[in-house]
Backbone of each chain as nested JSON, in Angstrom:
{
  "chains": [
    {"id": "A", "residues": [
      {"number": 1, "name": "MET", "atoms": {"N": [62.999, -114.645, 58.75], "CA": [63.005, -114.398, 57.309], "C": [61.797, -113.531, 56.961]}},
      {"number": 2, "name": "GLN", "atoms": {"N": [62.042, -112.5, 56.217], "CA": [60.986, -111.551, 55.902], "C": [60.404, -111.836, 54.523]}},
      {"number": 3, "name": "LEU", "atoms": {"N": [60.134, -113.09, 54.245], "CA": [59.651, -113.486, 52.912], "C": [58.332, -112.822, 52.561]}},
      {"number": 4, "name": "HIS", "atoms": {"N": [57.428, -112.768, 53.522], "CA": [56.094, -112.246, 53.232], "C": [56.161, -110.797, 52.776]}},
      {"number": 5, "name": "LYS", "atoms": {"N": [57.053, -110.036, 53.44], "CA": [57.16, -108.617, 53.11], "C": [57.83, -108.399, 51.756]}},
      {"number": 6, "name": "ALA", "atoms": {"N": [58.556, -109.392, 51.288], "CA": [59.296, -109.249, 50.024], "C": [58.641, -110.047, 48.895]}},
      {"number": 7, "name": "LYS", "atoms": {"N": [57.369, -110.359, 49.058], "CA": [56.71, -111.266, 48.11], "C": [56.804, -110.782, 46.656]}},
      {"number": 8, "name": "GLU", "atoms": {"N": [56.536, -109.497, 46.447], "CA": [56.537, -108.997, 45.065], "C": [57.922, -109.109, 44.438]}},
      {"number": 9, "name": "ARG", "atoms": {"N": [58.948, -108.811, 45.219], "CA": [60.317, -108.905, 44.692], "C": [60.678, -110.35, 44.404]}},
      {"number": 10, "name": "ILE", "atoms": {"N": [60.234, -111.243, 45.247], "CA": [60.551, -112.653, 45.051], "C": [59.809, -113.203, 43.845]}},
      {"number": 11, "name": "GLU", "atoms": {"N": [58.556, -112.827, 43.693], "CA": [57.79, -113.32, 42.544], "C": [58.379, -112.832, 41.227]}},
      {"number": 12, "name": "GLY", "atoms": {"N": [59.033, -111.672, 41.273], "CA": [59.674, -111.166, 40.064], "C": [60.982, -111.867, 39.761]}},
      {"number": 13, "name": "ALA", "atoms": {"N": [61.39, -112.773, 40.635], "CA": [62.681, -113.435, 40.471], "C": [62.589, -114.741, 39.683]}},
      {"number": 14, "name": "GLU", "atoms": {"N": [61.447, -114.979, 39.054], "CA": [61.286, -116.104, 38.126], "C": [61.29, -117.474, 38.791]}},
      {"number": 15, "name": "PHE", "atoms": {"N": [60.972, -117.51, 40.042], "CA": [60.74, -118.809, 40.67], "C": [59.569, -118.678, 41.632]}},
      {"number": 16, "name": "GLN", "atoms": {"N": [59.004, -119.801, 42.005], "CA": [57.884, -119.8, 42.932], "C": [58.361, -120.244, 44.32]}},
      {"number": 17, "name": "VAL", "atoms": {"N": [57.59, -119.886, 45.315], "CA": [57.953, -120.199, 46.702], "C": [56.856, -121.064, 47.319]}},
      {"number": 18, "name": "ILE", "atoms": {"N": [57.261, -122.128, 47.967], "CA": [56.333, -122.923, 48.782], "C": [56.933, -123.028, 50.183]}},
      {"number": 19, "name": "LEU", "atoms": {"N": [56.111, -122.79, 51.181], "CA": [56.542, -122.935, 52.57], "C": [56.203, -124.344, 53.05]}},
      {"number": 20, "name": "VAL", "atoms": {"N": [57.033, -124.881, 53.923], "CA": [56.779, -126.193, 54.521], "C": [56.789, -126.027, 56.036]}},
      {"number": 21, "name": "GLY", "atoms": {"N": [55.749, -126.523, 56.681], "CA": [55.684, -126.461, 58.141], "C": [55.256, -127.798, 58.712]}},
      {"number": 22, "name": "MET", "atoms": {"N": [55.464, -127.938, 60.022], "CA": [55.188, -129.238, 60.659], "C": [53.761, -129.36, 61.167]}},
      {"number": 23, "name": "GLY", "atoms": {"N": [52.999, -128.27, 61.09], "CA": [51.666, -128.304, 61.68], "C": [50.607, -128.889, 60.76]}},
      {"number": 24, "name": "THR", "atoms": {"N": [49.391, -128.782, 61.216], "CA": [48.235, -129.274, 60.471], "C": [47.768, -128.194, 59.479]}},
      {"number": 25, "name": "PRO", "atoms": {"N": [46.87, -128.544, 58.555], "CA": [46.305, -127.514, 57.67], "C": [45.667, -126.362, 58.451]}},
      {"number": 26, "name": "GLU", "atoms": {"N": [45.047, -126.649, 59.579], "CA": [44.432, -125.581, 60.387], "C": [45.512, -124.639, 60.93]}},
      {"number": 27, "name": "ASN", "atoms": {"N": [46.61, -125.198, 61.413], "CA": [47.736, -124.376, 61.903], "C": [48.278, -123.506, 60.773]}},
      {"number": 28, "name": "ALA", "atoms": {"N": [48.378, -124.105, 59.59], "CA": [48.932, -123.385, 58.437], "C": [48.039, -122.218, 58.033]}},
      {"number": 29, "name": "GLU", "atoms": {"N": [46.742, -122.422, 58.09], "CA": [45.825, -121.337, 57.714], "C": [45.877, -120.203, 58.734]}},
      {"number": 30, "name": "GLU", "atoms": {"N": [46.058, -120.536, 60.007], "CA": [46.223, -119.499, 61.036], "C": [47.487, -118.683, 60.751]}},
      {"number": 31, "name": "PHE", "atoms": {"N": [48.55, -119.397, 60.391], "CA": [49.823, -118.754, 60.062], "C": [49.644, -117.823, 58.857]}},
      {"number": 32, "name": "ARG", "atoms": {"N": [48.929, -118.311, 57.842], "CA": [48.711, -117.514, 56.632], "C": [47.987, -116.213, 56.96]}},
      {"number": 33, "name": "LYS", "atoms": {"N": [46.971, -116.304, 57.808], "CA": [46.217, -115.098, 58.171], "C": [47.082, -114.142, 58.988]}},
      {"number": 34, "name": "LYS", "atoms": {"N": [47.853, -114.694, 59.916], "CA": [48.689, -113.853, 60.788], "C": [49.678, -113.03, 59.976]}},
      {"number": 35, "name": "TYR", "atoms": {"N": [50.295, -113.657, 58.967], "CA": [51.328, -112.969, 58.197], "C": [50.821, -112.493, 56.838]}},
      {"number": 36, "name": "ALA", "atoms": {"N": [49.498, -112.613, 56.603], "CA": [48.913, -112.225, 55.318], "C": [49.718, -112.83, 54.172]}},
      {"number": 37, "name": "SER", "atoms": {"N": [50.078, -114.094, 54.333], "CA": [50.913, -114.76, 53.341], "C": [50.057, -115.414, 52.275]}},
      {"number": 38, "name": "SER", "atoms": {"N": [50.49, -115.311, 51.036], "CA": [49.762, -115.997, 49.969], "C": [50.607, -117.111, 49.349]}},
      {"number": 39, "name": "PHE", "atoms": {"N": [51.763, -117.396, 49.942], "CA": [52.553, -118.522, 49.442], "C": [51.822, -119.832, 49.762]}},
      {"number": 40, "name": "PRO", "atoms": {"N": [51.856, -120.801, 48.851], "CA": [51.299, -122.113, 49.187], "C": [52.047, -122.697, 50.385]}},
      {"number": 41, "name": "ILE", "atoms": {"N": [51.342, -123.485, 51.191], "CA": [51.951, -124.067, 52.386], "C": [51.743, -125.584, 52.398]}},
      {"number": 42, "name": "ILE", "atoms": {"N": [52.841, -126.302, 52.52], "CA": [52.791, -127.76, 52.689], "C": [52.773, -128.07, 54.179]}},
      {"number": 43, "name": "CYS", "atoms": {"N": [51.903, -128.991, 54.563], "CA": [51.806, -129.407, 55.965], "C": [52.487, -130.772, 56.105]}},
      {"number": 44, "name": "ASP", "atoms": {"N": [53.475, -130.826, 56.967], "CA": [54.282, -132.038, 57.102], "C": [54.397, -132.417, 58.582]}},
      {"number": 45, "name": "PRO", "atoms": {"N": [53.253, -132.744, 59.214], "CA": [53.295, -132.982, 60.668], "C": [54.174, -134.156, 61.068]}},
      {"number": 46, "name": "GLU", "atoms": {"N": [54.368, -135.104, 60.169], "CA": [55.227, -136.25, 60.521], "C": [56.687, -136.014, 60.12]}},
      {"number": 47, "name": "LYS", "atoms": {"N": [56.976, -134.855, 59.572], "CA": [58.326, -134.421, 59.208], "C": [59.003, -135.348, 58.182]}},
      {"number": 48, "name": "LYS", "atoms": {"N": [58.206, -135.942, 57.318], "CA": [58.792, -136.817, 56.295], "C": [59.621, -136.009, 55.304]}},
      {"number": 49, "name": "LEU", "atoms": {"N": [59.092, -134.839, 54.947], "CA": [59.805, -133.995, 53.983], "C": [61.065, -133.387, 54.617]}},
      {"number": 50, "name": "TYR", "atoms": {"N": [60.94, -132.972, 55.864], "CA": [62.111, -132.442, 56.581], "C": [63.22, -133.5, 56.585]}},
      {"number": 51, "name": "SER", "atoms": {"N": [62.826, -134.716, 56.882], "CA": [63.802, -135.797, 56.964], "C": [64.398, -136.106, 55.586]}},
      {"number": 52, "name": "ALA", "atoms": {"N": [63.529, -136.143, 54.564], "CA": [63.999, -136.469, 53.213], "C": [65.005, -135.44, 52.703]}},
      {"number": 53, "name": "PHE", "atoms": {"N": [64.881, -134.195, 53.151], "CA": [65.828, -133.155, 52.728], "C": [66.988, -133.009, 53.727]}},
      {"number": 54, "name": "GLY", "atoms": {"N": [67.052, -133.909, 54.681], "CA": [68.218, -133.951, 55.562], "C": [68.251, -132.897, 56.639]}},
      {"number": 55, "name": "LEU", "atoms": {"N": [67.094, -132.372, 57.001], "CA": [67.05, -131.336, 58.04], "C": [66.931, -131.985, 59.416]}},
      {"number": 56, "name": "GLY", "atoms": {"N": [67.906, -131.736, 60.261], "CA": [67.949, -132.368, 61.572], "C": [67.367, -131.496, 62.66]}},
      {"number": 57, "name": "ARG", "atoms": {"N": [67.698, -131.851, 63.891], "CA": [67.22, -131.14, 65.07], "C": [68.406, -130.503, 65.785]}},
      {"number": 58, "name": "SER", "atoms": {"N": [68.147, -129.384, 66.441], "CA": [69.214, -128.704, 67.167], "C": [69.335, -129.285, 68.57]}},
      {"number": 59, "name": "SER", "atoms": {"N": [70.425, -128.936, 69.232], "CA": [70.588, -129.335, 70.621], "C": [70.025, -128.238, 71.529]}},
      {"number": 60, "name": "VAL", "atoms": {"N": [69.786, -128.579, 72.777], "CA": [69.277, -127.595, 73.739], "C": [70.291, -126.466, 73.928]}},
      {"number": 61, "name": "THR", "atoms": {"N": [71.57, -126.82, 73.998], "CA": [72.598, -125.789, 74.218], "C": [72.665, -124.826, 73.029]}},
      {"number": 62, "name": "SER", "atoms": {"N": [72.495, -125.354, 71.832], "CA": [72.503, -124.486, 70.647], "C": [71.329, -123.519, 70.68]}},
      {"number": 63, "name": "MET", "atoms": {"N": [70.164, -124.005, 71.139], "CA": [68.97, -123.15, 71.165], "C": [69.116, -121.997, 72.144]}},
      {"number": 64, "name": "ALA", "atoms": {"N": [69.923, -122.205, 73.182], "CA": [70.078, -121.168, 74.212], "C": [71.374, -120.38, 74.048]}},
      {"number": 65, "name": "SER", "atoms": {"N": [72.003, -120.484, 72.889], "CA": [73.273, -119.79, 72.698], "C": [73.048, -118.279, 72.602]}},
      {"number": 66, "name": "PRO", "atoms": {"N": [74.054, -117.471, 72.959], "CA": [73.89, -116.011, 72.9], "C": [73.491, -115.516, 71.51]}},
      {"number": 67, "name": "SER", "atoms": {"N": [74.035, -116.101, 70.454], "CA": [73.716, -115.608, 69.115], "C": [72.236, -115.842, 68.781]}},
      {"number": 68, "name": "VAL", "atoms": {"N": [71.693, -116.972, 69.231], "CA": [70.271, -117.245, 68.991], "C": [69.403, -116.256, 69.767]}},
      {"number": 69, "name": "LEU", "atoms": {"N": [69.787, -115.998, 71.025], "CA": [69.003, -115.071, 71.843], "C": [69.039, -113.658, 71.26]}},
      {"number": 70, "name": "VAL", "atoms": {"N": [70.202, -113.236, 70.789], "CA": [70.32, -111.888, 70.205], "C": [69.459, -111.79, 68.947]}},
      {"number": 71, "name": "LYS", "atoms": {"N": [69.524, -112.807, 68.079], "CA": [68.715, -112.774, 66.851], "C": [67.223, -112.779, 67.172]}},
      {"number": 72, "name": "SER", "atoms": {"N": [66.839, -113.535, 68.186], "CA": [65.425, -113.595, 68.562], "C": [64.952, -112.232, 69.061]}},
      {"number": 73, "name": "LEU", "atoms": {"N": [65.776, -111.589, 69.885], "CA": [65.415, -110.263, 70.386], "C": [65.31, -109.256, 69.252]}},
      {"number": 74, "name": "ARG", "atoms": {"N": [66.264, -109.323, 68.305], "CA": [66.26, -108.394, 67.182], "C": [64.98, -108.574, 66.355]}},
      {"number": 75, "name": "THR", "atoms": {"N": [64.604, -109.816, 66.142], "CA": [63.392, -110.099, 65.37], "C": [62.16, -109.526, 66.059]}},
      {"number": 76, "name": "MET", "atoms": {"N": [62.114, -109.676, 67.393], "CA": [60.962, -109.157, 68.13], "C": [60.93, -107.639, 68.087]}},
      {"number": 77, "name": "MET", "atoms": {"N": [62.119, -107.021, 68.157], "CA": [62.173, -105.557, 68.111], "C": [61.747, -105.019, 66.752]}},
      {"number": 78, "name": "GLU", "atoms": {"N": [61.832, -105.861, 65.73], "CA": [61.366, -105.456, 64.397], "C": [59.856, -105.642, 64.251]}},
      {"number": 79, "name": "GLY", "atoms": {"N": [59.231, -106.057, 65.338], "CA": [57.775, -106.186, 65.318], "C": [57.268, -107.563, 64.98]}},
      {"number": 80, "name": "ASN", "atoms": {"N": [58.164, -108.533, 64.871], "CA": [57.75, -109.896, 64.557], "C": [57.694, -110.718, 65.843]}},
      {"number": 81, "name": "LEU", "atoms": {"N": [56.582, -110.631, 66.525], "CA": [56.448, -111.344, 67.777], "C": [56.121, -112.812, 67.499]}},
      {"number": 82, "name": "PRO", "atoms": {"N": [56.891, -113.704, 68.108], "CA": [56.636, -115.116, 67.85], "C": [55.375, -115.605, 68.542]}},
      {"number": 83, "name": "GLY", "atoms": {"N": [54.705, -116.551, 67.909], "CA": [53.574, -117.189, 68.56], "C": [54.085, -118.326, 69.43]}},
      {"number": 84, "name": "ILE", "atoms": {"N": [53.173, -119.052, 70.01], "CA": [53.565, -120.203, 70.821], "C": [53.723, -121.404, 69.893]}},
      {"number": 85, "name": "PRO", "atoms": {"N": [54.959, -121.923, 69.753], "CA": [55.146, -123.048, 68.839], "C": [54.439, -124.294, 69.324]}},
      {"number": 86, "name": "ARG", "atoms": {"N": [53.722, -124.938, 68.401], "CA": [53.032, -126.181, 68.753], "C": [53.76, -127.386, 68.172]}},
      {"number": 87, "name": "GLU", "atoms": {"N": [54.811, -127.083, 67.389], "CA": [55.524, -128.165, 66.733], "C": [56.849, -128.43, 67.448]}},
      {"number": 88, "name": "ASP", "atoms": {"N": [57.706, -129.204, 66.814], "CA": [59.009, -129.561, 67.375], "C": [59.921, -128.327, 67.361]}},
      {"number": 89, "name": "VAL", "atoms": {"N": [60.149, -127.73, 68.534], "CA": [60.922, -126.487, 68.596], "C": [62.407, -126.703, 68.291]}},
      {"number": 90, "name": "LYS", "atoms": {"N": [62.85, -127.953, 68.313], "CA": [64.256, -128.226, 68.009], "C": [64.5, -128.454, 66.514]}},
      {"number": 91, "name": "GLN", "atoms": {"N": [63.433, -128.491, 65.731], "CA": [63.597, -128.745, 64.3], "C": [64.344, -127.595, 63.63]}},
      {"number": 92, "name": "MET", "atoms": {"N": [65.346, -127.926, 62.851], "CA": [66.121, -126.907, 62.144], "C": [65.441, -126.549, 60.829]}},
      {"number": 93, "name": "PRO", "atoms": {"N": [65.453, -125.257, 60.473], "CA": [64.89, -124.844, 59.19], "C": [65.909, -125.011, 58.054]}},
      {"number": 94, "name": "GLY", "atoms": {"N": [65.459, -124.779, 56.84], "CA": [66.358, -124.867, 55.681], "C": [65.654, -124.371, 54.428]}},
      {"number": 95, "name": "VAL", "atoms": {"N": [66.418, -124.147, 53.387], "CA": [65.872, -123.635, 52.124], "C": [66.547, -124.363, 50.962]}},
      {"number": 96, "name": "PHE", "atoms": {"N": [65.752, -124.722, 49.956], "CA": [66.28, -125.429, 48.786], "C": [65.697, -124.837, 47.51]}},
      {"number": 97, "name": "MET", "atoms": {"N": [66.533, -124.697, 46.507], "CA": [66.051, -124.284, 45.189], "C": [66.111, -125.505, 44.277]}},
      {"number": 98, "name": "ILE", "atoms": {"N": [64.982, -125.82, 43.656], "CA": [64.892, -126.981, 42.774], "C": [64.559, -126.486, 41.376]}},
      {"number": 99, "name": "ASP", "atoms": {"N": [65.353, -126.909, 40.384], "CA": [65.086, -126.437, 39.018], "C": [64.012, -127.292, 38.351]}},
      {"number": 100, "name": "ARG", "atoms": {"N": [63.677, -126.986, 37.115], "CA": [62.541, -127.641, 36.455], "C": [62.827, -129.105, 36.121]}},
      {"number": 101, "name": "GLU", "atoms": {"N": [64.064, -129.525, 36.228], "CA": [64.4, -130.943, 36.024], "C": [64.4, -131.719, 37.345]}},
      {"number": 102, "name": "GLY", "atoms": {"N": [64.102, -131.025, 38.426], "CA": [64.073, -131.695, 39.729], "C": [65.438, -131.792, 40.377]}},
      {"number": 103, "name": "THR", "atoms": {"N": [66.381, -130.978, 39.917], "CA": [67.727, -130.989, 40.479], "C": [67.865, -129.87, 41.515]}},
      {"number": 104, "name": "ILE", "atoms": {"N": [68.443, -130.217, 42.648], "CA": [68.678, -129.206, 43.678], "C": [69.84, -128.316, 43.245]}},
      {"number": 105, "name": "ARG", "atoms": {"N": [69.587, -127.015, 43.181], "CA": [70.624, -126.08, 42.733], "C": [71.17, -125.239, 43.886]}},
      {"number": 106, "name": "TYR", "atoms": {"N": [70.471, -125.254, 44.997], "CA": [70.907, -124.467, 46.161], "C": [70.338, -125.135, 47.401]}},
      {"number": 107, "name": "SER", "atoms": {"N": [71.174, -125.271, 48.407], "CA": [70.669, -125.815, 49.669], "C": [71.247, -124.994, 50.823]}},
      {"number": 108, "name": "TYR", "atoms": {"N": [70.396, -124.662, 51.747], "CA": [70.816, -123.872, 52.912], "C": [70.36, -124.596, 54.169]}},
      {"number": 109, "name": "TYR", "atoms": {"N": [71.322, -125.073, 54.93], "CA": [71.036, -125.723, 56.199], "C": [71.349, -124.721, 57.311]}},
      {"number": 110, "name": "ALA", "atoms": {"N": [70.336, -124.384, 58.075], "CA": [70.522, -123.4, 59.14], "C": [71.581, -123.87, 60.135]}},
      {"number": 111, "name": "LYS", "atoms": {"N": [72.39, -122.908, 60.582], "CA": [73.446, -123.229, 61.556], "C": [72.885, -123.321, 62.977]}},
      {"number": 112, "name": "ASP", "atoms": {"N": [71.78, -122.6, 63.211], "CA": [71.064, -122.715, 64.479], "C": [69.59, -122.426, 64.187]}},
      {"number": 113, "name": "VAL", "atoms": {"N": [68.742, -122.528, 65.201], "CA": [67.303, -122.429, 64.951], "C": [66.863, -121.044, 64.477]}},
      {"number": 114, "name": "SER", "atoms": {"N": [67.7, -120.032, 64.674], "CA": [67.31, -118.685, 64.261], "C": [67.988, -118.26, 62.961]}},
      {"number": 115, "name": "ASP", "atoms": {"N": [68.724, -119.158, 62.361], "CA": [69.505, -118.823, 61.167], "C": [68.671, -119.019, 59.9]}},
      {"number": 116, "name": "ASN", "atoms": {"N": [68.641, -117.989, 59.049], "CA": [67.944, -118.055, 57.763], "C": [68.735, -117.264, 56.735]}},
      {"number": 117, "name": "PRO", "atoms": {"N": [68.663, -117.646, 55.47], "CA": [69.309, -116.811, 54.451], "C": [68.54, -115.497, 54.301]}},
      {"number": 118, "name": "SER", "atoms": {"N": [69.23, -114.461, 53.869], "CA": [68.561, -113.172, 53.692], "C": [67.683, -113.2, 52.438]}},
      {"number": 119, "name": "VAL", "atoms": {"N": [66.739, -112.287, 52.392], "CA": [65.897, -112.162, 51.198], "C": [66.765, -111.848, 49.986]}},
      {"number": 120, "name": "GLU", "atoms": {"N": [67.787, -110.996, 50.184], "CA": [68.674, -110.644, 49.061], "C": [69.36, -111.887, 48.511]}},
      {"number": 121, "name": "GLU", "atoms": {"N": [69.806, -112.759, 49.397], "CA": [70.463, -113.991, 48.94], "C": [69.489, -114.847, 48.142]}},
      {"number": 122, "name": "LEU", "atoms": {"N": [68.254, -114.928, 48.617], "CA": [67.266, -115.755, 47.908], "C": [66.936, -115.17, 46.534]}},
      {"number": 123, "name": "ILE", "atoms": {"N": [66.788, -113.87, 46.47], "CA": [66.477, -113.252, 45.171], "C": [67.631, -113.452, 44.192]}},
      {"number": 124, "name": "SER", "atoms": {"N": [68.853, -113.47, 44.714], "CA": [70.01, -113.647, 43.827], "C": [70.057, -115.047, 43.215]}},
      {"number": 125, "name": "LEU", "atoms": {"N": [69.247, -115.959, 43.709], "CA": [69.239, -117.326, 43.172], "C": [68.727, -117.375, 41.735]}},
      {"number": 126, "name": "LYS", "atoms": {"N": [68.096, -116.307, 41.28], "CA": [67.597, -116.312, 39.898], "C": [68.745, -116.513, 38.91]}},
      {"number": 127, "name": "THR", "atoms": {"N": [69.941, -116.119, 39.311], "CA": [71.084, -116.318, 38.412], "C": [71.404, -117.807, 38.271]}},
      {"number": 128, "name": "LEU", "atoms": {"N": [71.123, -118.588, 39.32], "CA": [71.375, -120.034, 39.278], "C": [70.464, -120.728, 38.282]}},
      {"number": 129, "name": "ILE", "atoms": {"N": [69.201, -120.35, 38.272], "CA": [68.233, -121.076, 37.452], "C": [68.234, -120.591, 36.01]}},
      {"number": 130, "name": "ASN", "atoms": {"N": [68.957, -119.522, 35.759], "CA": [69.066, -119.042, 34.378], "C": [70.364, -119.505, 33.727]}},
      {"number": 131, "name": "THR", "atoms": {"N": [71.091, -120.409, 34.41], "CA": [72.355, -120.884, 33.826], "C": [72.226, -122.34, 33.391]}}
    ]},
    {"id": "B", "residues": [
      {"number": 1, "name": "MET", "atoms": {"N": [72.149, -135.454, 54.426], "CA": [72.167, -134.102, 53.879], "C": [72.058, -134.152, 52.362]}},
      {"number": 2, "name": "THR", "atoms": {"N": [71.293, -133.227, 51.818], "CA": [71.123, -133.146, 50.376], "C": [72.189, -132.221, 49.793]}},
      {"number": 3, "name": "ASN", "atoms": {"N": [72.803, -132.648, 48.731], "CA": [73.834, -131.813, 48.106], "C": [73.309, -131.176, 46.831]}},
      {"number": 4, "name": "ASN", "atoms": {"N": [73.932, -130.065, 46.47], "CA": [73.578, -129.442, 45.204], "C": [73.851, -130.428, 44.076]}},
      {"number": 5, "name": "TYR", "atoms": {"N": [72.981, -130.411, 43.098], "CA": [73.006, -131.288, 41.915], "C": [72.489, -132.694, 42.201]}},
      {"number": 6, "name": "ASP", "atoms": {"N": [72.044, -132.962, 43.433], "CA": [71.296, -134.192, 43.698], "C": [69.893, -134.02, 43.12]}},
      {"number": 7, "name": "LYS", "atoms": {"N": [69.228, -135.128, 42.833], "CA": [67.817, -135.066, 42.469], "C": [66.996, -134.856, 43.738]}},
      {"number": 8, "name": "ALA", "atoms": {"N": [66.016, -133.987, 43.658], "CA": [65.196, -133.688, 44.831], "C": [64.244, -134.84, 45.13]}},
      {"number": 9, "name": "PHE", "atoms": {"N": [63.996, -135.048, 46.387], "CA": [63.011, -136.038, 46.824], "C": [61.635, -135.625, 46.308]}},
      {"number": 10, "name": "ASP", "atoms": {"N": [60.892, -136.596, 45.804], "CA": [59.545, -136.299, 45.309], "C": [58.536, -137.181, 46.025]}},
      {"number": 11, "name": "SER", "atoms": {"N": [57.384, -136.611, 46.277], "CA": [56.348, -137.353, 47.001], "C": [55.035, -136.586, 46.898]}},
      {"number": 12, "name": "GLU", "atoms": {"N": [53.938, -137.279, 47.164], "CA": [52.657, -136.59, 47.347], "C": [52.742, -135.831, 48.665]}},
      {"number": 13, "name": "VAL", "atoms": {"N": [52.366, -134.578, 48.637], "CA": [52.42, -133.793, 49.873], "C": [51.062, -133.143, 50.126]}},
      {"number": 14, "name": "LEU", "atoms": {"N": [50.807, -132.877, 51.392], "CA": [49.526, -132.288, 51.797], "C": [49.66, -130.771, 51.904]}},
      {"number": 15, "name": "PHE", "atoms": {"N": [48.757, -130.055, 51.231], "CA": [48.768, -128.596, 51.308], "C": [47.727, -128.115, 52.329]}},
      {"number": 16, "name": "SER", "atoms": {"N": [47.856, -126.848, 52.694], "CA": [46.981, -126.308, 53.74], "C": [45.518, -126.262, 53.323]}},
      {"number": 17, "name": "ASP", "atoms": {"N": [45.243, -126.371, 52.012], "CA": [43.842, -126.42, 51.57], "C": [43.327, -127.856, 51.55]}},
      {"number": 18, "name": "ASN", "atoms": {"N": [44.108, -128.756, 52.147], "CA": [43.785, -130.194, 52.248], "C": [43.917, -130.944, 50.93]}},
      {"number": 19, "name": "SER", "atoms": {"N": [44.494, -130.33, 49.918], "CA": [44.746, -131.051, 48.663], "C": [46.086, -131.783, 48.775]}},
      {"number": 20, "name": "SER", "atoms": {"N": [46.188, -132.909, 48.066], "CA": [47.45, -133.639, 47.986], "C": [47.984, -133.527, 46.569]}},
      {"number": 21, "name": "GLN", "atoms": {"N": [49.223, -133.134, 46.448], "CA": [49.815, -132.942, 45.123], "C": [51.25, -133.441, 45.125]}},
      {"number": 22, "name": "LEU", "atoms": {"N": [51.695, -133.885, 43.954], "CA": [53.097, -134.281, 43.821], "C": [53.959, -133.029, 43.848]}},
      {"number": 23, "name": "LEU", "atoms": {"N": [55.012, -133.076, 44.622], "CA": [55.92, -131.926, 44.684], "C": [56.484, -131.606, 43.294]}},
      {"number": 24, "name": "SER", "atoms": {"N": [56.779, -132.648, 42.528], "CA": [57.365, -132.427, 41.197], "C": [56.419, -131.685, 40.26]}},
      {"number": 25, "name": "SER", "atoms": {"N": [55.106, -131.774, 40.516], "CA": [54.165, -131.071, 39.633], "C": [54.363, -129.562, 39.759]}},
      {"number": 26, "name": "TRP", "atoms": {"N": [54.975, -129.117, 40.847], "CA": [55.246, -127.686, 41.03], "C": [56.542, -127.29, 40.335]}},
      {"number": 27, "name": "TRP", "atoms": {"N": [57.621, -128.064, 40.578], "CA": [58.891, -127.612, 39.996], "C": [58.916, -127.827, 38.482]}},
      {"number": 28, "name": "GLU", "atoms": {"N": [58.067, -128.706, 37.959], "CA": [58.031, -128.886, 36.494], "C": [57.466, -127.648, 35.807]}},
      {"number": 29, "name": "ARG", "atoms": {"N": [56.656, -126.864, 36.528], "CA": [56.073, -125.64, 35.962], "C": [57.049, -124.479, 36.02]}},
      {"number": 30, "name": "LYS", "atoms": {"N": [57.768, -124.388, 37.123], "CA": [58.636, -123.223, 37.371], "C": [59.614, -123.613, 38.471]}},
      {"number": 31, "name": "PRO", "atoms": {"N": [60.855, -123.158, 38.421], "CA": [61.787, -123.463, 39.519], "C": [61.145, -123.143, 40.874]}},
      {"number": 32, "name": "LEU", "atoms": {"N": [61.496, -123.953, 41.839], "CA": [60.795, -123.909, 43.12], "C": [61.755, -123.628, 44.269]}},
      {"number": 33, "name": "LEU", "atoms": {"N": [61.421, -122.628, 45.057], "CA": [62.144, -122.369, 46.292], "C": [61.326, -122.987, 47.427]}},
      {"number": 34, "name": "LEU", "atoms": {"N": [61.884, -124.014, 48.04], "CA": [61.188, -124.73, 49.101], "C": [61.743, -124.251, 50.438]}},
      {"number": 35, "name": "VAL", "atoms": {"N": [60.906, -123.584, 51.214], "CA": [61.352, -122.959, 52.471], "C": [60.781, -123.742, 53.653]}},
      {"number": 36, "name": "PHE", "atoms": {"N": [61.657, -124.43, 54.363], "CA": [61.24, -125.199, 55.544], "C": [61.253, -124.286, 56.759]}},
      {"number": 37, "name": "LEU", "atoms": {"N": [60.087, -124.114, 57.36], "CA": [59.949, -123.253, 58.534], "C": [60.283, -124.032, 59.805]}},
      {"number": 38, "name": "ARG", "atoms": {"N": [60.605, -123.27, 60.828], "CA": [60.836, -123.899, 62.125], "C": [59.502, -124.212, 62.805]}},
      {"number": 39, "name": "HIS", "atoms": {"N": [58.569, -123.316, 62.663], "CA": [57.232, -123.582, 63.193], "C": [56.262, -122.572, 62.612]}},
      {"number": 40, "name": "PHE", "atoms": {"N": [54.982, -122.899, 62.656], "CA": [53.938, -121.953, 62.273], "C": [53.691, -121.07, 63.482]}},
      {"number": 41, "name": "GLY", "atoms": {"N": [54.288, -119.93, 63.536], "CA": [54.07, -119.084, 64.71], "C": [54.737, -117.763, 64.534]}}
    ]}
  ]
}
């Protein structure tokens, strides 16, 4: 997901972004510097938040599927070299939009570990929160 | 699994600056896109 590169467009979409990761605050600050990210970061090393939002773990076979390998290669060719993960590599990612009443208006559960919604899809969510 | 139109889970959460804040204190100000990463890397 190229969120960092699209920060200005996302901020203009009338919602705020918070990232959630499984590492420690020190890991999160390293990540912030690496990607020059200014989004707030929640540290959830015990994965309580991941669990509360229903995000599960992938299987080994899913992680080694051709589609995951192709997406990983494509990401690297775009210049996004992955670091060495220190967290649970089987943890599935996801995205949720929560409105000001605390109601979930959009939920995206990744189909595999390399699956993410596009930036365009996320920016289009502004129509959801204006209805 | 969380469904659309469910109420979001709320809790005190730890931020990278070592502050603890209620998640709801963020969405009450402005709609919130919560992005769960696979890893910091």
